[in-house]
N, C-alpha and C positions, 0 to 999 in steps of 0.2 A: 504493500499497501503505499501513497505517496506521501509525503512528510506531515500536511496537515489531516487524514484521512483518519487517525482514530479521535482526535477532538470530535470530528463533526457527527461520527458514531456517536460518541456518546451524546453528543448536543441534539441531534436529529430525532432520538424520541420525544424529548421533554418537548420541543418545538411544534412537533404534530399532534401534540393533544392540548396546547394551550390552544385556549378561548382567544379568538383576535377579533377583529374585523374586517373584514376583507375589499380591497382596493380594486379600481381595473386599472389595466396598462395599456399604453399605449404601444402601437406597432409603428415602425418609422424604418422604411425601406434604408434610405442614404443618410444617418446619422449625422451632422456635420462634426459635432463634437468625439464622435469616434476618430475621426482621419489621424490626428496627432497618435492615437492608441494604437491602430492597425502597425505603426512604423516602431520598429523594437528599438529600445535605446541600448548602449553599449551592457548594460547589467542583466535586463532579458535575455541578448543575443548570448550572453556568454551561458545562462541559463539554460536557452535553447540547446545552445553543445554540448553541456551536460547532457543532457536528458538524450540528445539523439544519440551520443556515445551510449549512453547508458543502454538504450533499444536498440541497439545496435549489439550489444554484448549479451542480452537480454534475447533477442531474435538470430545468436549463432549457439547459444544453450538450446534454444529450440529445436533447429535443424540438427543438431548432432543426437538431441532425443528428444523424440516425437510425444513421448511419454512425460516431458518437462512443462507439463500444463502450467505451473507456476509460473517458468518465463516470458511465457504468454503474457501472461495477468498483469506482469509486470511490467511488459515493455513498451502495452497499452496506456496504461498511469503514468510513465513518462516522458508524452507529447506537453512536453511545457509550451512550445508555439501556439499551440489550439488548444492549451487549457489554463489558461492565465489570468490575472486582476491588476488591477493597479487600483490600492485603496489607497484615497487621498483624503487626508484629514485639513478641513481650507478653514475652521475656526471652532478657536477653544475657548471656551469662558469661565469663570469664577469667581467669586467676591472680589478675589485681589487684579485680576488684570483679562485681557480679553488678547490673545494673540490670531495672527492671521497666518496663511500661509498660499502659496500660489500652486497650481495646478502641476509645478515641477517634483515636488519634493513629494511623492509619491512611493506605496512601497506595494514592489512586485512579487507576487505570490500565486502559487497554486489555484487552481480553479476548479470544483466539481460538480458536474451535473449528473444528477442520478434520477432515471425514471422510475416511480414507484403507480403502477397503474396506470391511473388519469392525472396523478399528479408528477409536477418536476420542481426537483429540491437542487437550488442554485446556492454552493457555500462554498465559503475563500476566510481564509483568516489564519491566525501564525498560533505555534504554542509554544515561545521561545521565551523564558525570562516574563512569563507572563502569557495571560489568555487573550486574542484580540480580534475578532469578524463580526462574518453575516452570514444569515442564512436566511435564502430568499423562497416561500413556496408560492408556486405557479399551477394555478388551473387553469381551464379552457377559456373564462374571462375575467378572472380576477387574481390578485396574489396577497400574500402576506409577506412581512419580512421583521426580522430580529438582530437585536445586533445584539453580542458577548464578550463581559470580559470575566478578570478574577473576579472579579465580584459578586456580577449577576447576570441575569438576562435582561437585558435595557431594552423598555420600548423606544419605541421610535414617533414623537410627535411628528412629522411631519415624514411623507415617504412618497416618490413616484418612480417608475417603474417603466421604462422605454426600451423596445427590443425592437432588435431588426427586421424580425418577422415573425409570423405567426406560431408557437409552438405545436408541431405535428404528435405532441406524443407518443415518437417512436424513437428508437436507436440511431446512432449516428447521425440524427441531425444538427450540424454546427449551430449556435445561438450567442450572438453577442449584445451587449447591451450595458444600461448605464440605470444601477441605481441613486439618487439623489438622497440624502438624508438628512434629519435631524432628531437631535436626541431629546429623551424629557430630561429632566434631571435625574444625576447622579450624585450621589451623597459617599464620599468617599473621605473618610478618620473626619469625620462632620463637616466637611465642605461638601457645596454643591459643585457640580462641574454641570457643563451643556457641550456639546459641540457637534459642528455639523460636515458632513462632503458628500464625497462621490466615491461609487465603485464602479469601475468600468472594466467589462468581463467579455471573454469567449470562451465556450467551451463545446465539446462533443458531446451529445447525450448519452448517456450509458444504462445499461437495466441492472446494476449490480454496482454496491459500494463495500462489498469484502471478496476475499477468494474464495467463501464457501458458498456466495449466489456464485460468482462465475462458473463454478462447477457446475453448477444444476444448471447455467443457460448455455452450456458447451459441451 
């Protein structure tokens, strides 16, 4: 499983059972804001090169041993170029200060798109020196989204989702889009925090999020 997969498996079940208002998403075939996202920067190119190297290693193992289905499974997960996120924190505010940041200060991460019956789960985040990320649940005409951190699952005061195409809820569809967000207050060490930003993403839809599920479908 890729670097962020384990934390999403844990959070996914709690999110699915969480009662939350559903909102409509927009479909725009060409999203002007996405143009710069499609151009990988130096760090993203390095991550993509590394993922392709790992893919090649797994493919060679699988060719040597057709029974080594685990190598085939990991090969598919290591495609960073087609499964990635730019997580951008544009504004941070507490009782003492307000900080602003431009879109160049993003964090490149893997993105997971898991299909569960008629629901698409898009998730991205990190689990190093703390936890932070987003989970988006997409149905035919609506979506829900939450933000999580070390402290808790954080409700989003404002959220807007734009996709480049209507999801067909079938495996292997490539989806891209933007989640604009603003959080409700989060209390850490008795201080209130608010933040807002964007999550650019692209991912290939899969019908599994664990090796056990992969075996059932192959």
